[in-house]
C-alpha positions in Angstrom: 81.3 37.0 58.0 79.4 35.4 60.5 80.6 32.2 62.0 84.3 33.1 60.5 86.8 31.7 62.8 90.4 33.2 63.0 93.3 31.2 62.4 96.9 31.6 62.5 99.0 31.6 59.3 102.4 32.2 57.9 102.8 35.1 55.2 105.3 35.9 53.2 107.1 39.9 54.4 106.5 41.9 51.3 109.1 43.5 49.6 110.4 46.9 50.6 109.6 49.6 48.5 110.9 53.4 48.4 107.7 54.5 50.5 107.5 51.4 52.4 108.4 51.0 56.3 109.8 47.5 57.6 107.9 47.1 60.9 108.3 44.2 63.8 105.3 44.4 66.0 106.0 44.3 69.4 102.4 44.3 71.1 98.9 44.4 69.9 95.5 45.0 72.3 92.3 43.5 71.4 89.3 45.8 71.2 85.7 45.8 70.6 85.6 47.2 67.3 88.3 44.4 66.3 85.4 41.8 67.0 83.4 43.6 65.5 84.9 43.5 62.2 85.4 39.9 62.5 81.6 39.3 63.1 81.0 41.3 60.0 78.9 43.6 62.1 81.3 46.9 62.2 80.9 49.9 59.9 84.5 49.3 57.8 85.4 45.9 56.8 88.4 44.9 55.5 88.5 42.8 52.2 88.7 38.6 53.2 91.3 37.8 53.8 92.5 39.9 56.2 94.9 40.5 59.3 92.7 41.2 62.3 94.0 44.3 64.4 93.9 48.2 64.7 95.6 49.2 67.0 99.2 48.0 68.5 102.9 49.4 68.3 105.7 48.1 66.4 109.6 49.0 65.8 111.2 50.0 62.6 113.7 47.6 61.1 114.3 49.1 57.5 112.9 52.2 55.3 112.5 52.7 52.1 115.0 54.9 50.5 112.2 57.6 50.2 111.1 57.8 53.8 111.6 60.2 55.9 109.1 60.2 59.0 110.5 57.5 60.6 113.8 55.4 60.9 115.2 52.1 62.2 114.7 51.9 65.5 111.9 54.0 66.0 108.4 53.2 67.6 105.7 53.3 65.5 101.4 53.0 65.6 98.9 53.0 63.1 97.6 56.3 61.5 94.4 54.7 60.9 92.0 51.8 61.1 92.5 48.8 59.4 96.7 48.5 59.6 96.3 44.6 60.8 98.5 44.5 63.7 98.0 41.0 64.9 101.1 39.6 63.1 104.9 39.5 63.9 105.8 41.7 61.0 104.8 43.6 58.2 105.7 45.9 55.4 103.8 49.3 55.6 103.3 52.7 53.4 104.7 55.2 55.1 102.0 56.9 55.4 99.8 54.8 57.6 102.1 55.0 60.5 103.1 58.1 62.7 105.8 57.7 65.2 105.9 57.4 69.2 108.2 58.2 71.8 110.4 55.1 72.7 110.9 56.1 76.1 107.0 55.6 77.2 105.8 52.0 78.8 105.0 49.4 76.3 101.5 48.8 76.8 100.6 52.4 77.1 102.2 53.0 73.8 100.2 49.6 72.5 96.9 51.1 74.0 97.7 55.0 72.8 95.6 55.1 69.4 92.3 54.3 69.8 90.7 54.8 73.6 93.2 57.3 74.9 92.5 59.6 71.7 88.9 59.0 71.9 88.6 60.0 75.8 90.8 63.2 74.7 89.1 64.4 72.1 85.5 63.8 73.7 86.7 65.6 76.7 88.0 68.8 74.5 85.4 68.8 71.1 82.0 69.3 72.5 81.8 71.0 75.1 84.4 74.0 76.8 85.1 72.0 80.2 87.2 74.4 82.6 88.9 72.8 86.0 85.8 72.4 88.6 83.2 71.5 85.9 82.6 67.7 85.7 81.5 64.7 83.4 79.5 61.6 84.1 79.9 58.6 82.1 79.0 55.3 82.1 80.9 52.2 80.8 83.5 53.9 83.2 85.5 50.6 83.7 86.0 50.3 79.9 89.4 51.0 78.4 88.2 54.8 77.4 86.5 55.3 80.8 89.7 54.7 82.5 91.5 57.0 80.0 88.7 59.6 81.0 89.0 59.3 84.3 92.6 59.9 84.2 92.7 62.6 81.6 90.2 64.5 83.1 91.6 64.8 86.4 95.2 65.9 85.0 93.3 68.8 83.4 90.8 69.6 86.8 87.9 68.0 85.8 85.8 66.0 88.4 84.5 62.5 86.8 81.1 60.4 87.8 81.3 56.9 87.0 78.5 54.8 86.4 79.4 50.9 86.4 77.3 47.5 86.4 76.7 46.0 89.4 79.0 43.2 90.0 80.4 40.4 92.7 83.7 42.4 92.7 82.5 46.1 92.6 84.4 47.1 96.0 87.6 46.2 93.9 86.5 47.8 90.7 85.5 51.0 92.8 88.9 50.7 94.6 91.0 50.8 90.9 89.0 53.3 89.6 89.3 56.0 92.2 93.3 54.8 92.7 93.1 56.2 88.7 91.4 59.4 89.8 87.9 59.2 89.8 85.7 61.2 91.9 82.4 59.2 92.4 81.7 55.5 91.3 78.7 54.6 91.1 76.3 51.7 89.9 73.2 52.1 87.4 71.0 51.5 89.9 72.5 54.2 92.3 71.9 56.4 89.4 68.6 56.2 89.5 67.7 56.6 93.3 66.7 60.0 94.7 70.3 60.0 96.7 71.6 61.4 93.6 71.0 64.7 95.0 73.4 64.5 97.6 76.0 63.5 95.4 75.5 67.0 93.2 75.8 68.6 97.0 79.9 68.6 96.7 80.1 68.4 92.7 78.6 70.5 90.1 75.8 68.6 88.0 77.4 67.5 84.4 78.0 69.6 80.7 79.1 66.5 79.4 77.4 62.9 79.2 79.9 60.0 77.6 78.0 57.1 76.5 78.8 54.0 75.4 76.0 51.5 76.8 72.8 52.7 75.5 69.5 52.3 76.6 68.4 53.2 80.0 72.0 53.8 81.2 71.9 56.6 78.7 68.5 58.1 79.5 69.3 58.1 83.5 72.7 60.0 83.1 71.2 62.4 80.8 68.4 63.4 83.5 71.6 64.3 85.8 72.8 67.3 82.9 72.7 70.5 83.4 70.6 72.6 80.5 71.9 72.5 77.4 74.5 69.6 78.1 75.4 67.5 75.9 75.0 63.7 75.5 78.0 61.7 73.2 77.2 58.6 72.4 80.8 56.6 71.0 79.4 53.1 71.9 76.4 50.8 72.4 77.4 47.9 74.5 73.8 47.2 75.5 72.9 46.9 71.9 69.4 49.5 72.9 68.6 52.2 71.2 69.4 55.9 73.3 65.8 56.8 74.6 65.3 60.7 75.1 62.8 62.4 76.9 61.0 64.8 74.8 61.3 67.2 77.8 64.8 66.9 78.0 64.6 68.4 74.5 62.3 70.8 75.1 63.2 72.2 79.0 66.9 71.4 79.2 68.0 72.0 75.2 70.5 68.7 75.6 72.0 68.0 72.5 72.7 64.3 71.4 75.8 64.0 69.5 77.8 61.1 68.3 81.8 60.0 67.8 83.1 57.7 66.1 87.3 57.6 66.3 87.8 56.5 62.6 86.1 59.0 61.2 88.0 61.8 62.9 91.5 62.5 61.3 92.6 66.1 62.3 95.0 66.7 65.0 95.9 63.5 65.4 99.5 63.6 65.8 99.0 66.5 68.1 96.6 64.0 70.1 99.3 61.6 70.4 102.0 63.9 71.6 99.4 65.8 74.4 99.0 62.2 75.7 102.5 61.0 75.6 103.2 63.8 77.4 100.8 62.8 80.0 102.4 59.1 80.5 105.9 60.6 80.6 104.1 62.6 83.9 102.7 59.7 85.1 99.4 60.8 84.8 98.1 58.5 81.9 98.5 54.9 82.6 97.4 51.9 80.0 94.3 50.4 81.1 94.2 47.2 83.4 95.9 44.5 80.7 96.3 40.8 80.0 99.6 40.0 77.6 99.4 37.0 76.0 101.6 35.6 73.6 100.3 35.4 70.1 100.3 31.4 70.3 97.1 31.7 72.5 95.6 34.0 70.1 92.1 31.9 70.6 92.1 32.3 74.3 93.0 36.3 74.4 89.7 36.5 72.0 87.3 34.2 73.8 88.7 36.1 77.3 88.0 39.8 75.4 84.5 39.0 75.0 83.2 37.5 78.4 80.9 39.8 80.4 82.2 42.3 83.0 85.7 41.9 81.6 88.1 45.2 82.9 91.1 43.6 81.6 92.5 44.3 78.0 93.7 41.7 76.4 97.4 42.4 74.4 98.9 40.0 72.1 102.6 39.9 72.7 104.3 39.2 69.4 
């Protein structure tokens, strides 16, 4: 798969079976996992030739005679990985789709299945967090990071958000604070003794969310409460997670992993809960750049540039 080049092509729409749903795709994002699948480095790889895209929202055009969960006009999102959302329309089996409300913003629906669900489950499944507790995360400007900030804010949980230093840092800090971040710091600041002052006004976190790896994770871990948990869901630095022996022995920290694709239970409940946050204005889509499908090459190139804070959305 190394060296594969994505191509745009015309496909015939499959005949509608009695348990199938004809969907017109409306919008689909480009996520890091999509790029990894094209590169052949992801844990799940589609058989070639394949249509890219694991997330997006579409509108039901027609349903087969046995379909009961959706009807024409409904909005639907993929129930699982590998559906192939970077296309204008397709016929899918009913069980591969989940209905979502059509009264939420299009970009929220298009980006609902992966990042917000990952954030929601990580905040809920590893530590019992209560209002006033805190969470620390790196990659805080990522799609998951932005969702963590908003979902935590809605639950009364405070966030310490770590980002890489960059020329437009003040602008990024302002944007994350506007989403509800309590503190935004750089990875360099994370290593300084001044961190002690920060914890005079906020409790030490019991949960750390890691999508970077390497030194960033090690430094976050130093600030965890005893018996705290580090959840790794990505490795953008392509460096291993390194933990001092003392953290295991004296702080009894726990290291866990999370992969949204492997997590299947309670999916609809999570999506409905997130849709309710969207309706209340407590969860918005990440910073997005809308790109017509015919300009997909531009979108793919933009999605892999360093310090990218805007998610590329293919408008279909």
